[in-house]
N, C-alpha and C positions, 0 to 999 in steps of 0.2 A: 550420570548419563555419559556413555562413551561416545566417541566421534561417530561411530557407525549408527548408533541410535539417533543421534542428533541429525545426521544427514538424512536418515530415513524419514524422520518426522518432517523435515524441511521439504523433502521431495513430495510428501503427502500433501503439504500445504500448497505447493505449486500445482499439483494435479487437481486439487479441490478448486482452485481459482480458475483453472482452464476447462474443466469438464463441462461446466454449464454452457458457455458460449459455443464450444465445439460440438456438444450434443445438439444444440439448436441448429448448427450448420448441417449436421447429418439429417436431422428431421426435415429441414427445408429442402435438402437435395432429394429426399425420398418423395416429398410432395411434387417437386418438379418432374421427377421421373414418371409418376403415376397420374398426375392431374392434367386434364386437357382444357379446363376452363381458364380463359385468359386472365381474368381478375384474380383467381386463386394462385395462378402461376406468378403473377406480378407481386402478390403479397409474399409468397414464398421466397421469391428472389430478394425482396427487401430484407427479409429475416436472415437469409444467408449472408447478404452483404454486411448488414449491421453486426451480426454475430461474429463473422470472420474478422471484421475490423476491431471488435471488442477483444477477441482472443489475441490478436496481434498486439494490441496496445498493452494488454496485461503481460504478455510474454516479454515485450520490450522493457517494461517497467521492472518485472521480477528478475530479468537477466542482470540488471544493474544492482537492484536492491539486495538480492541474495547471492549473486555470482561474484566472480573474481574479475570484474571489469578493469581493464588497464593493468599496467605493471605496478610493482610496489612503489609507493610514493607518488602515484599518478594523481592528477587533479581532474575534476569534472566541472563543466560549465553549468552554473545554476540556470541559465537560460534553457539548456537542454533538459535539465531536471524538471523545469517548469512544463516543458512540452510533454514529457513523459507522465507527469502527474495529471495534466489536463486530459491526456488520452485515457488514462486509467479511470477518471471520473466522468468522462463523456458519456452521456446517456443515462447517468445515474440520477438519484434524487438529491445529490449534493452539489451545490454551486461553489466553485472555487474562486477565491479572491487572493491572487498571488501578488504580494507586495515585497519584491526582492530584486535587487539589481542583477544584471547578467555579469557575474564575476566567477572566477575559478575558486573552487574549494578543494581541500584535500579529499581524496576519494572516500575515506572512511567517514568523514563528516557528511558528505553528500549521501552516502548509504544510510547513515543514521537518520538524516532528515527524511529520506524516502520511506524507511521503515516506520518512522513516527507518523507519516502520512497515512499508512495503512491502519495504524491504531486509531488515529483521529477519525478516519472514515468509518471504522467499525463502531465508533461512539455515537454514530448518527443512524440508528436503525430505521427511523422514519424520514430520513433526509434532513436537509438544512443547509447551512453554509459552513465552509471551511476557509478561514483566513490564515494565511501564512506570511509572516513578517521576518525579515532579516535586517541587519544593520546596513546602512548605505556605505559604511567604511569597509573596504575590502580586507583590511587588516583585522577586523573584528568578526570572528566566526561564532555564530549562534543563531538560534531561531526561536520564534514563538508561534504556536499553532493553536487557534481557537476554533473549536467545533461547537456550533450553536444550532439548536433545533429542538423540536418537541421530542421529549423522551431521551434527550442526549444523556449518555451515561457511560461510565467505564466499569467493567465488571471487576469484582474482587479477585477473580482468577487472573485477569490481565494485569492488575496492579501488583499482585504477588510476583508474577513472572517478570515484570519490569524492574522489580527490586531484586530479582534472582532468588526469591524466597519460596521454599516449598518444604513441607515436612516429609515428602516422599518423592524421590526423583522420578518415579513412574507417574507422578501427577502431571508431568508435562506430556502433551499430546500434540497432534497436528494443529489444534487451535491455539494452544499456549506457546508453541515453539517459536512463533514469530515475535511475540513480545519478549520472549527470553533472548532471542537473537538481538533484539533492540537493546536489552539490558547489557549484553556482552559488548556490543559496539560502544555504548555510552561509557561503560566501565573502562574499556581500553583507551578511550579518548579523555577520560576524566571530565566528561561533559556536564556532569551535574544535572542530569535529566530529571525534571520535576513534573508532577501531575497535580492539578487542582480542579476539583469538580464542584459545581454548584447546580442548582436547578436549571435545566435547559442548556447547560454549557459545560464543556470540558476544555481545559487549557493544558497544553504540554509545552515545555520550554527546556532549552539546553544552551549552555554557553555562558 
């Protein structure tokens, strides 16, 4: 896969994550334009507000997780990452339990953690809980994420992408490209990213 293809797939993933809430904003605005019933207008306004908030939260999260935030060698505050993760999951069926101190991590480690959050969240199609733990020692960088819920699972496609394995480069698409990005980040950091799945639970860890 060349850089242009990789970038195109990653942009497709961003668009996929934003089109839902932005489409709901447009639909809500159309209702506000045409509807005269006060109750209907109030409901439409709630949809517009919640969908716009969701779109903004996703955009803020993806800007850091996928983008070139900060200069080379920059650090990111885990407290800010916690806020971004909470915003991403707000209103979803996944309850967040963040157990990490507010310390600065190297940018790429923070990006690896955020991308792993996306994978862990996708492991919970019916909702559940996502527990994120890091060491209380600022000098020890690493994390463990445990996704627990009914039907919790990680697909074979995602596992292969996390290992950087595929028999055909064209097998990567907008769905598999984000796990592949996570693999590239983990490999660059020599993070030793691992996945362990059991009934009702998926655990991802690095460091």
